[in-house]
Biopython code that builds the backbone (N, CA, C, O; Angstrom):
import numpy as np
from Bio.PDB.StructureBuilder import StructureBuilder

atoms = [
    (1, "MET", "N", (6.667, -4.613, 35.481)),
    (1, "MET", "CA", (5.511, -5.444, 35.776)),
    (1, "MET", "C", (5.356, -6.536, 34.716)),
    (1, "MET", "O", (5.185, -7.707, 35.057)),
    (2, "SER", "N", (5.413, -6.166, 33.444)),
    (2, "SER", "CA", (5.278, -7.157, 32.393)),
    (2, "SER", "C", (6.635, -7.671, 31.923)),
    (2, "SER", "O", (6.707, -8.526, 31.041)),
    (3, "HIS", "N", (7.700, -7.154, 32.507)),
    (3, "HIS", "CA", (9.040, -7.514, 32.045)),
    (3, "HIS", "C", (9.282, -9.013, 32.153)),
    (3, "HIS", "O", (9.821, -9.625, 31.231)),
    (4, "GLY", "N", (8.886, -9.603, 33.270)),
    (4, "GLY", "CA", (9.060, -11.042, 33.451)),
    (4, "GLY", "C", (8.274, -11.834, 32.424)),
    (4, "GLY", "O", (8.756, -12.842, 31.908)),
    (5, "PHE", "N", (7.079, -11.386, 32.129)),
    (5, "PHE", "CA", (6.245, -12.043, 31.116)),
    (5, "PHE", "C", (6.937, -11.981, 29.764)),
    (5, "PHE", "O", (6.978, -12.968, 29.030)),
    (6, "HIS", "N", (7.476, -10.823, 29.446)),
    (6, "HIS", "CA", (8.162, -10.638, 28.163)),
    (6, "HIS", "C", (9.326, -11.606, 28.040)),
    (6, "HIS", "O", (9.492, -12.256, 27.008)),
    (7, "GLU", "N", (10.129, -11.703, 29.089)),
    (7, "GLU", "CA", (11.279, -12.598, 29.049)),
    (7, "GLU", "C", (10.840, -14.047, 28.923)),
    (7, "GLU", "O", (11.424, -14.813, 28.157)),
    (8, "THR", "N", (9.815, -14.424, 29.671)),
    (8, "THR", "CA", (9.330, -15.794, 29.643)),
    (8, "THR", "C", (8.762, -16.132, 28.279)),
    (8, "THR", "O", (9.041, -17.196, 27.728)),
    (9, "TRP", "N", (7.963, -15.224, 27.735)),
    (9, "TRP", "CA", (7.334, -15.492, 26.458)),
    (9, "TRP", "C", (8.364, -15.556, 25.340)),
    (9, "TRP", "O", (8.261, -16.395, 24.445)),
    (10, "CYS", "N", (9.359, -14.670, 25.387)),
    (10, "CYS", "CA", (10.402, -14.690, 24.363)),
    (10, "CYS", "C", (11.222, -15.968, 24.462)),
    (10, "CYS", "O", (11.595, -16.540, 23.438)),
    (11, "ALA", "N", (11.507, -16.424, 25.668)),
    (11, "ALA", "CA", (12.237, -17.680, 25.843)),
    (11, "ALA", "C", (11.419, -18.831, 25.275)),
    (11, "ALA", "O", (11.959, -19.734, 24.635)),
    (12, "ASP", "N", (10.113, -18.789, 25.515)),
    (12, "ASP", "CA", (9.224, -19.824, 25.008)),
    (12, "ASP", "C", (9.224, -19.816, 23.486)),
    (12, "ASP", "O", (9.225, -20.873, 22.855)),
    (13, "LEU", "N", (9.224, -18.625, 22.895)),
    (13, "LEU", "CA", (9.254, -18.522, 21.438)),
    (13, "LEU", "C", (10.548, -19.108, 20.898)),
    (13, "LEU", "O", (10.542, -19.785, 19.869)),
    (14, "GLN", "N", (11.661, -18.853, 21.587)),
    (14, "GLN", "CA", (12.939, -19.385, 21.130)),
    (14, "GLN", "C", (12.925, -20.911, 21.153)),
    (14, "GLN", "O", (13.436, -21.554, 20.236)),
    (15, "LEU", "N", (12.343, -21.485, 22.194)),
    (15, "LEU", "CA", (12.270, -22.933, 22.296)),
    (15, "LEU", "C", (11.449, -23.531, 21.161)),
    (15, "LEU", "O", (11.772, -24.604, 20.651)),
    (16, "LYS", "N", (10.400, -22.841, 20.773)),
    (16, "LYS", "CA", (9.499, -23.362, 19.754)),
    (16, "LYS", "C", (9.909, -22.967, 18.336)),
    (16, "LYS", "O", (9.316, -23.441, 17.367)),
    (17, "ALA", "N", (10.913, -22.110, 18.209)),
    (17, "ALA", "CA", (11.304, -21.610, 16.889)),
    (17, "ALA", "C", (11.772, -22.729, 15.967)),
    (17, "ALA", "O", (11.592, -22.650, 14.752)),
    (18, "VAL", "N", (12.371, -23.769, 16.539)),
    (18, "VAL", "CA", (12.881, -24.873, 15.735)),
    (18, "VAL", "C", (11.748, -25.585, 15.014)),
    (18, "VAL", "O", (11.935, -26.073, 13.900)),
    (19, "THR", "N", (10.593, -25.650, 15.626)),
    (19, "THR", "CA", (9.440, -26.280, 14.998)),
    (19, "THR", "C", (8.362, -25.225, 14.774)),
    (19, "THR", "O", (7.230, -25.369, 15.236)),
    (20, "TRP", "N", (8.721, -24.184, 14.072)),
    (20, "TRP", "CA", (7.870, -23.013, 13.899)),
    (20, "TRP", "C", (6.501, -23.349, 13.340)),
    (20, "TRP", "O", (5.498, -22.827, 13.826)),
    (21, "THR", "N", (6.433, -24.213, 12.325)),
    (21, "THR", "CA", (5.158, -24.458, 11.657)),
    (21, "THR", "C", (4.110, -24.962, 12.639)),
    (21, "THR", "O", (3.003, -24.428, 12.702)),
    (22, "GLY", "N", (4.456, -25.981, 13.397)),
    (22, "GLY", "CA", (3.505, -26.519, 14.362)),
    (22, "GLY", "C", (3.159, -25.506, 15.440)),
    (22, "GLY", "O", (2.006, -25.405, 15.857)),
    (23, "PHE", "N", (4.156, -24.756, 15.890)),
    (23, "PHE", "CA", (3.912, -23.741, 16.908)),
    (23, "PHE", "C", (2.961, -22.683, 16.371)),
    (23, "PHE", "O", (2.042, -22.251, 17.067)),
    (24, "HIS", "N", (3.186, -22.271, 15.142)),
    (24, "HIS", "CA", (2.336, -21.258, 14.521)),
    (24, "HIS", "C", (0.888, -21.737, 14.473)),
    (24, "HIS", "O", (-0.039, -20.992, 14.792)),
    (25, "GLU", "N", (0.712, -23.004, 14.064)),
    (25, "GLU", "CA", (-0.644, -23.540, 13.969)),
    (25, "GLU", "C", (-1.296, -23.600, 15.347)),
    (25, "GLU", "O", (-2.474, -23.277, 15.499)),
    (26, "THR", "N", (-0.527, -24.013, 16.344)),
    (26, "THR", "CA", (-1.060, -24.110, 17.704)),
    (26, "THR", "C", (-1.417, -22.731, 18.234)),
    (26, "THR", "O", (-2.493, -22.530, 18.799)),
    (27, "TRP", "N", (-0.505, -21.783, 18.046)),
    (27, "TRP", "CA", (-0.713, -20.439, 18.576)),
    (27, "TRP", "C", (-1.876, -19.743, 17.862)),
    (27, "TRP", "O", (-2.662, -19.031, 18.486)),
    (28, "CYS", "N", (-1.975, -19.960, 16.548)),
    (28, "CYS", "CA", (-3.087, -19.377, 15.789)),
    (28, "CYS", "C", (-4.414, -19.991, 16.210)),
    (28, "CYS", "O", (-5.438, -19.309, 16.260)),
    (29, "ALA", "N", (-4.386, -21.288, 16.514)),
    (29, "ALA", "CA", (-5.607, -21.929, 16.986)),
    (29, "ALA", "C", (-6.059, -21.272, 18.289)),
    (29, "ALA", "O", (-7.251, -21.054, 18.511)),
    (30, "ASP", "N", (-5.089, -20.963, 19.142)),
    (30, "ASP", "CA", (-5.403, -20.292, 20.398)),
    (30, "ASP", "C", (-5.987, -18.909, 20.129)),
    (30, "ASP", "O", (-6.933, -18.492, 20.798)),
    (31, "LEU", "N", (-5.431, -18.201, 19.161)),
    (31, "LEU", "CA", (-5.955, -16.886, 18.799)),
    (31, "LEU", "C", (-7.375, -17.009, 18.249)),
    (31, "LEU", "O", (-8.230, -16.166, 18.522)),
    (32, "GLN", "N", (-7.617, -18.061, 17.475)),
    (32, "GLN", "CA", (-8.953, -18.253, 16.919)),
    (32, "GLN", "C", (-9.973, -18.481, 18.027)),
    (32, "GLN", "O", (-11.101, -17.995, 17.951)),
    (33, "LEU", "N", (-9.573, -19.219, 19.052)),
    (33, "LEU", "CA", (-10.470, -19.434, 20.184)),
    (33, "LEU", "C", (-10.793, -18.101, 20.862)),
    (33, "LEU", "O", (-11.933, -17.861, 21.260)),
    (34, "LYS", "N", (-9.794, -17.246, 20.987)),
    (34, "LYS", "CA", (-10.003, -15.946, 21.614)),
    (34, "LYS", "C", (-10.811, -15.023, 20.720)),
    (34, "LYS", "O", (-11.546, -14.162, 21.204)),
    (35, "ALA", "N", (-10.673, -15.208, 19.410)),
    (35, "ALA", "CA", (-11.376, -14.336, 18.472)),
    (35, "ALA", "C", (-12.886, -14.451, 18.632)),
    (35, "ALA", "O", (-13.614, -13.469, 18.494)),
    (36, "ALA", "N", (-13.338, -15.648, 18.922)),
    (36, "ALA", "CA", (-14.769, -15.867, 19.080)),
    (36, "ALA", "C", (-15.314, -15.097, 20.282)),
    (36, "ALA", "O", (-16.476, -14.691, 20.302)),
    (37, "ARG", "N", (-14.454, -14.906, 21.280)),
    (37, "ARG", "CA", (-14.893, -14.223, 22.500)),
    (37, "ARG", "C", (-14.535, -12.734, 22.500)),
    (37, "ARG", "O", (-15.213, -11.923, 23.130)),
    (38, "ALA", "N", (-13.472, -12.391, 21.793)),
    (38, "ALA", "CA", (-12.951, -11.028, 21.930)),
    (38, "ALA", "C", (-12.949, -10.220, 20.631)),
    (38, "ALA", "O", (-12.375, -9.133, 20.566)),
    (39, "ALA", "N", (-13.595, -10.761, 19.604)),
    (39, "ALA", "CA", (-13.701, -10.050, 18.327)),
    (39, "ALA", "C", (-12.341, -9.670, 17.763)),
    (39, "ALA", "O", (-12.144, -8.542, 17.311)),
    (40, "TRP", "N", (-11.395, -10.622, 17.789)),
    (40, "TRP", "CA", (-10.039, -10.379, 17.269)),
    (40, "TRP", "C", (-9.870, -10.836, 15.834)),
    (40, "TRP", "O", (-8.743, -10.874, 15.340)),
    (41, "THR", "N", (-10.936, -11.181, 15.153)),
    (41, "THR", "CA", (-10.807, -11.856, 13.867)),
    (41, "THR", "C", (-9.889, -11.103, 12.912)),
    (41, "THR", "O", (-8.962, -11.689, 12.352)),
    (42, "GLY", "N", (-10.137, -9.820, 12.722)),
    (42, "GLY", "CA", (-9.301, -9.046, 11.810)),
    (42, "GLY", "C", (-7.856, -9.003, 12.259)),
    (42, "GLY", "O", (-6.942, -9.139, 11.446)),
    (43, "PHE", "N", (-7.647, -8.814, 13.552)),
    (43, "PHE", "CA", (-6.297, -8.785, 14.113)),
    (43, "PHE", "C", (-5.620, -10.128, 13.893)),
    (43, "PHE", "O", (-4.457, -10.190, 13.495)),
    (44, "HIS", "N", (-6.354, -11.198, 14.154)),
    (44, "HIS", "CA", (-5.819, -12.548, 14.001)),
    (44, "HIS", "C", (-5.354, -12.789, 12.571)),
    (44, "HIS", "O", (-4.252, -13.289, 12.347)),
    (45, "GLU", "N", (-6.195, -12.432, 11.602)),
    (45, "GLU", "CA", (-5.848, -12.676, 10.200)),
    (45, "GLU", "C", (-4.609, -11.875, 9.802)),
    (45, "GLU", "O", (-3.718, -12.394, 9.130)),
    (46, "THR", "N", (-4.557, -10.630, 10.212)),
    (46, "THR", "CA", (-3.423, -9.781, 9.862)),
    (46, "THR", "C", (-2.142, -10.277, 10.510)),
    (46, "THR", "O", (-1.107, -10.401, 9.856)),
    (47, "TRP", "N", (-2.226, -10.558, 11.806)),
    (47, "TRP", "CA", (-1.038, -10.961, 12.547)),
    (47, "TRP", "C", (-0.525, -12.308, 12.086)),
    (47, "TRP", "O", (0.685, -12.499, 11.967)),
    (48, "CYS", "N", (-1.434, -13.261, 11.819)),
    (48, "CYS", "CA", (-1.026, -14.584, 11.353)),
    (48, "CYS", "C", (-0.406, -14.505, 9.975)),
    (48, "CYS", "O", (0.563, -15.210, 9.695)),
    (49, "ALA", "N", (-0.944, -13.665, 9.111)),
    (49, "ALA", "CA", (-0.357, -13.496, 7.786)),
    (49, "ALA", "C", (1.060, -12.951, 7.927)),
    (49, "ALA", "O", (1.971, -13.388, 7.224)),
    (50, "ASP", "N", (1.240, -12.003, 8.830)),
    (50, "ASP", "CA", (2.550, -11.426, 9.070)),
    (50, "ASP", "C", (3.504, -12.497, 9.610)),
    (50, "ASP", "O", (4.669, -12.551, 9.216)),
    (51, "LEU", "N", (3.005, -13.349, 10.512)),
    (51, "LEU", "CA", (3.833, -14.423, 11.055)),
    (51, "LEU", "C", (4.237, -15.386, 9.954)),
    (51, "LEU", "O", (5.380, -15.842, 9.919)),
    (52, "GLN", "N", (3.314, -15.702, 9.055)),
    (52, "GLN", "CA", (3.625, -16.630, 7.973)),
    (52, "GLN", "C", (4.708, -16.058, 7.066)),
    (52, "GLN", "O", (5.602, -16.783, 6.628)),
    (53, "LEU", "N", (4.632, -14.766, 6.787)),
    (53, "LEU", "CA", (5.636, -14.131, 5.939)),
    (53, "LEU", "C", (7.017, -14.188, 6.589)),
    (53, "LEU", "O", (8.026, -14.346, 5.902)),
    (54, "LYS", "N", (7.058, -14.059, 7.900)),
    (54, "LYS", "CA", (8.322, -13.993, 8.602)),
    (54, "LYS", "C", (8.818, -15.350, 9.096)),
    (54, "LYS", "O", (9.926, -15.453, 9.622)),
    (55, "ALA", "N", (8.001, -16.389, 8.929)),
    (55, "ALA", "CA", (8.342, -17.692, 9.483)),
    (55, "ALA", "C", (9.645, -18.250, 8.905)),
    (55, "ALA", "O", (10.365, -18.976, 9.591)),
    (56, "ALA", "N", (9.947, -17.920, 7.669)),
    (56, "ALA", "CA", (11.147, -18.452, 7.033)),
    (56, "ALA", "C", (12.420, -17.897, 7.674)),
    (56, "ALA", "O", (13.475, -18.529, 7.621)),
    (57, "THR", "N", (12.316, -16.731, 8.270)),
    (57, "THR", "CA", (13.478, -16.140, 8.931)),
    (57, "THR", "C", (13.132, -15.890, 10.391)),
    (57, "THR", "O", (13.210, -14.763, 10.881)),
    (58, "TRP", "N", (12.751, -16.947, 11.065)),
    (58, "TRP", "CA", (12.219, -16.830, 12.418)),
    (58, "TRP", "C", (13.131, -16.098, 13.382)),
    (58, "TRP", "O", (12.669, -15.231, 14.123)),
    (59, "THR", "N", (14.412, -16.423, 13.392)),
    (59, "THR", "CA", (15.308, -15.854, 14.395)),
    (59, "THR", "C", (15.302, -14.332, 14.331)),
    (59, "THR", "O", (15.147, -13.663, 15.353)),
    (60, "GLY", "N", (15.471, -13.792, 13.138)),
    (60, "GLY", "CA", (15.450, -12.343, 12.982)),
    (60, "GLY", "C", (14.107, -11.759, 13.384)),
    (60, "GLY", "O", (14.038, -10.693, 13.995)),
    (61, "PHE", "N", (13.042, -12.466, 13.035)),
    (61, "PHE", "CA", (11.700, -12.000, 13.390)),
    (61, "PHE", "C", (11.545, -11.948, 14.905)),
    (61, "PHE", "O", (10.984, -11.000, 15.455)),
    (62, "HIS", "N", (12.049, -12.979, 15.564)),
    (62, "HIS", "CA", (11.955, -13.038, 17.027)),
    (62, "HIS", "C", (12.643, -11.825, 17.650)),
    (62, "HIS", "O", (12.093, -11.182, 18.544)),
    (63, "GLU", "N", (13.844, -11.520, 17.173)),
    (63, "GLU", "CA", (14.591, -10.392, 17.718)),
    (63, "GLU", "C", (13.866, -9.082, 17.444)),
    (63, "GLU", "O", (13.796, -8.206, 18.305)),
    (64, "THR", "N", (13.329, -8.958, 16.237)),
    (64, "THR", "CA", (12.622, -7.737, 15.863)),
    (64, "THR", "C", (11.351, -7.565, 16.687)),
    (64, "THR", "O", (11.053, -6.475, 17.174)),
    (65, "TRP", "N", (10.611, -8.655, 16.833)),
    (65, "TRP", "CA", (9.343, -8.575, 17.546)),
    (65, "TRP", "C", (9.562, -8.348, 19.035)),
    (65, "TRP", "O", (8.799, -7.620, 19.670)),
    (66, "CYS", "N", (10.609, -8.970, 19.603)),
    (66, "CYS", "CA", (10.873, -8.800, 21.020)),
    (66, "CYS", "C", (11.352, -7.388, 21.331)),
    (66, "CYS", "O", (11.056, -6.852, 22.399)),
    (67, "ALA", "N", (12.079, -6.793, 20.418)),
    (67, "ALA", "CA", (12.555, -5.429, 20.654)),
    (67, "ALA", "C", (11.387, -4.453, 20.813)),
    (67, "ALA", "O", (11.371, -3.699, 21.786)),
    (68, "PRO", "N", (10.403, -4.432, 19.894)),
    (68, "PRO", "CA", (9.256, -3.546, 20.100)),
    (68, "PRO", "C", (8.477, -3.878, 21.374)),
    (68, "PRO", "O", (7.978, -2.979, 22.050)),
    (69, "MET", "N", (8.373, -5.173, 21.700)),
    (69, "MET", "CA", (7.684, -5.552, 22.935)),
    (69, "MET", "C", (8.382, -4.908, 24.128)),
    (69, "MET", "O", (7.726, -4.397, 25.035)),
    (70, "PHE", "N", (9.704, -4.934, 24.124)),
    (70, "PHE", "CA", (10.462, -4.365, 25.228)),
    (70, "PHE", "C", (10.241, -2.858, 25.298)),
    (70, "PHE", "O", (10.052, -2.308, 26.383)),
    (71, "ILE", "N", (10.263, -2.196, 24.157)),
    (71, "ILE", "CA", (10.040, -0.754, 24.107)),
    (71, "ILE", "C", (8.642, -0.414, 24.608)),
    (71, "ILE", "O", (8.464, 0.527, 25.381)),
    (72, "VAL", "N", (7.652, -1.184, 24.165)),
    (72, "VAL", "CA", (6.277, -0.934, 24.573)),
    (72, "VAL", "C", (6.112, -1.145, 26.074)),
    (72, "VAL", "O", (5.488, -0.326, 26.750)),
    (73, "GLN", "N", (6.668, -2.242, 26.603)),
    (73, "GLN", "CA", (6.486, -2.500, 28.032)),
    (73, "GLN", "C", (7.236, -1.473, 28.872)),
    (73, "GLN", "O", (6.819, -1.182, 29.993)),
    (74, "MET", "N", (8.332, -0.917, 28.361)),
    (74, "MET", "CA", (9.042, 0.131, 29.092)),
    (74, "MET", "C", (8.188, 1.400, 29.153)),
    (74, "MET", "O", (8.316, 2.196, 30.083)),
    (75, "ASN", "N", (7.320, 1.580, 28.159)),
    (75, "ASN", "CA", (6.415, 2.720, 28.145)),
    (75, "ASN", "C", (5.163, 2.478, 28.974)),
    (75, "ASN", "O", (4.293, 3.343, 29.077)),
    (76, "GLY", "N", (5.084, 1.284, 29.565)),
    (76, "GLY", "CA", (3.974, 0.970, 30.450)),
    (76, "GLY", "C", (2.686, 0.610, 29.751)),
    (76, "GLY", "O", (1.623, 0.613, 30.371)),
    (77, "VAL", "N", (2.761, 0.295, 28.456)),
    (77, "VAL", "CA", (1.544, -0.035, 27.724)),
    (77, "VAL", "C", (1.129, -1.464, 28.008)),
    (77, "VAL", "O", (-0.060, -1.757, 28.126)),
    (78, "ILE", "N", (2.124, -2.374, 28.120)),
    (78, "ILE", "CA", (1.788, -3.768, 28.429)),
    (78, "ILE", "C", (2.447, -4.168, 29.734)),
    (78, "ILE", "O", (2.294, -5.305, 30.180)),
]
sb = StructureBuilder()
sb.init_structure("model")
sb.init_model(0)
sb.init_chain("A")
sb.init_seg("    ")
for serial, (resi, resn, name, xyz) in enumerate(atoms, 1):
    if name == "N":
        sb.init_residue(resn, " ", resi, " ")
    sb.init_atom(name, np.array(xyz, "f"), 0.0, 1.0, " ", f" {name:<3s}", serial, name[0])
structure = sb.get_structure()
């Protein structure tokens, strides 16, 4: 069910990986907008900090992050 979303989102991340900094700022801005409605502030800060730490080695991060996403979606969580 979410498999197509996972593939699409990962492909999108790969496209934006070349310009990671701008993508990160855009994506974090989107998270900030959601935080106001969904009380994600703590999650946003933690996740963005983690993204910043991994931004220097984006490709490896992408592979690592997509692998858990795949495992989680196979378990039917997402």
